[in-house]
Structure formats: C-alpha cells, structure tokens
N, C-alpha and C positions, 0 to 999 in steps of 0.2 A: 467630519469622523470624530468630530470633540463636540461635547454637548452644546447646546446650545445656552444664552443664559436664563438661568432659574428651572434648568434640564438638568438629568442626571444621566441619560443614556444617548450615545452618538444616533445620529439617523444613517448615517452611513457606517458599517462594520466590518472588521475582516469576519471570515468564516472560520467556526469552533470558539464565540468568544459570546456571552451573553452576563446580564445582569446589569445593576445601574453602577455606577464609579461612585466611588467614596470623596467626601468632600477634605481637604487640606488648606492649611495656610502656610503660604512658602516658608513660611520660619520656620513648620515642622518638615522642611525639605532640604533648606537648606542652611548655612551659618557663615557668617562673614569672617574672612581671614584676611589678617593684614602685616604682611611678611615685606618690611621695606628689605630694599636694596640697591646696590650701583650698578647700573646696564653694565654688561661684557660679552663679553665672545661665548660664555656660557651662558648667558641670560639676555640675549638681544631685545634691544626696544620694540616695541610694537606698538601700533595705533587701533583705534576701535571705530569704524566707521558704519554709519546704519547700511549703505550699500552692499561693502565689502567683508564687515566683522572684523576679526584680528586679522590687520596687515603689517608685514616688516614694515620698520621706519625707512625711511630713504636715508642712504650716505650721507646728505648735506645734511640732511637733520640730524645723524648721530654725532658728526663734527661739532656743530650747534650748541646739542645738549652738554656738552662737554665741557663747556665756557662757562654752564648755568649751576654753578656752586652749590645752590638754595633749593633745587627742585628734588622732590622727592618721586620716589620711583617703586612700584609696588611689583611683589614678585608672585606671578601666576604658574603654579605647576600645572601638569599635564593632567586633564580632566576636572580643572575648574574654572570656574566661570565668571564672566567680567561684564559688566555694565556701566555706561555714563549715566549720573543720576540726571544730568541737567537734559540728554537727549533718551532716556528709554523710554519716553511717549512716543518717539520716532523709531524704536527697534533697535537702540544701539544695546546690544546686547550680543554675548558668544560666549563660546564651549574652546577650552585651550584644548583642542583637537590634535595637536600635534604630539610629537614624540620627544619636546625638550621644554624644558621649562623657560619662562619669556617675562621681559617688565614691562611694566605699564605705567600709565601716568598716574602718580599718588591719588590725583581724584576720582579717579573711577573704583568701583565696587568691586570688590575679589570674593568670592564665596566659594563653598565645596557644597556637595551631595551629605547631607549625614548620614544618610543607609541609602548604598550603594546594591546592596541588596533589596531593598524596597523600593528604589526610586531610579529608572534607567536614564540616565544623562541621555543619551541621542535622543529620547522621545522629551526630556524636559526644552531640551534645545530647540526641538520644533513647536511645542506648547507654549513657549515663553515669547516667540513669534509671531503666534495668529494672530488676528484680528481682533479676536476676544483680548486677547492679552493686553495690547495696544489699547483695546477699551478700558480695559480694567485699569492701565497705570496711568490713565488720565485721569479717573474717578478717583486714585487717592492721592495725586501729585498734590503738594505743594506749595506756595506761593502766592503772590497777588497779580503778577503780570505772567500771561500765559507763554510768553514766552521766556520766561525765567521759573517756568515751574520743575521741579524736581521730587525726584522720589527717591531718598534715603532708604538706607536698607530698614530700618525700623519700620520705616511706613512700607517698604518693600514685602518685610514679613508678615505684615496685618493683610495682603490680599489672598482671598481664595480662590481656591482652584479645585477641578474634579479631576482623579487620576482613576484609572484601569487598576488592576493586579499588574506585578513588574511582568508576567507572562507577556499579557497585553501591551502594555508600555510598549516590551522588549520587541513584538510580533510588526510595531506600527513605526517604531524605531528605525527597524530595518528596510522597512518598506519603503519610507520617505529617504532613507541612506542608500537605497538600490538607487532611486529614480535620480538623487545627488551626482552619483556617478556616472549614470546613463548621461546624462546630462553636459558632465563633465570630459566625457569620451566624445562626444557629440562638440562638443566648442573646441578641444584640440583637433580632433577634423579636421575643422572648419577653417581654425588657423593656419593649419598643415597646407590645407590648399589655397588659400589665401597668399601664402608665402612661394608658395609652388606659381601661381600666377603671376606674381610681380617677379617672378625669375624668370618666367618663359618672356614678357612681355619687355624686359631689360632686352634679353638675349634677340628678340627681334628686330629690335629697332636699334642694336649696336651697327 
C-alpha cells in the first residue's frame, strides 16, 4: 500500500483513489520540539522500545530516576512523535496517541506535525515504521560503527518519502487503526481465556 523505491504509485490501493503520490522531505512534515520537564504524576515517565513503542516505566525505575538529579527529560504532548536516534534504524519510533502528556529521556527526539490538515498522524505512524522507512534510516544514519549509528533530527529531516493527498492518508490510517483494534480485541480475549483456564485448573486440583 506504499510505493516501492523509485515509484510514485503503490501496487495495492484502497478503492476510490488514483494519481501519483507527492514527494516530501521529513523536514517538510515535522519540526523538532524540546520542552524539558521534570517527570510527575501529570507527566509520567515513559520509555520507548522497538517492540512495544511508548510504554510506561516501572515503579522501580520511577524511584531510581528521582535520585538522578542531573538527568534531563522531555515533555511529549498528545499527538507528538518520539524516536530514539540510536535505535531508529530498528524502528524505535512512536506517536503519543494517549490522552495525556508524558515525559521521556532527554536523549530522545520529540517532534510534531507541521500541518495536520495536510499530513495525517495515523498514516505517518504507519509510514515511518514500514520496511522501506527502516531502509531509508539506514541509508542516512551517521557514524563509523554500525552499532553506534544515529539519525539526529537534521539528518532525519532530509529523508524523502512519497505521500498521497490527506483524504487517502486518512483512509489508510483508519484502515490500519481498525486492524490494530481488531488485533487488540482478540489479544484481550485470549488473555481472558488463559486466565479462565488457569483458574479452572487450580480449582480442579485443590
């Protein structure tokens, strides 16, 4: 559903859309923001992982960081993106689509959509974690050693992508959001069944 390298039209497309996608640089879409903040109950400290994206820190970690007064943390408002420059080539990027602001490591890059009437965040969240996006990050990453390569925002802003008009972006974003919701509902059902199974087994052998 995304154009291959060197192409401007995807092979698979949702009904009702046609025409070439337009070329943009990520610097056209995002601007970096750096609002430093102390983590608190109103701005809880979250981490960013490749597997799970943005996730709350554990209570143990929260107690640890209170001792480290020299650490810096950044505020991430709702609908702002975060990525780890060191692990971007692995897909360490996510959107804060929660309903609250959070705080993250000051090392992370925080950025916001320049024009939400032109660029859809749900679409961008998907686009920026595609196989092609990972390939692009690796091409632009700087550093002599592979394990120490980084993609800081000035470099990130120079990476080109092809995007459709906003209506098609929203349609693609909605399509994948619905898939995520379906997956989550099934995972919750599986969890409930596993919990029921454990309880029944315990009751049977008491």
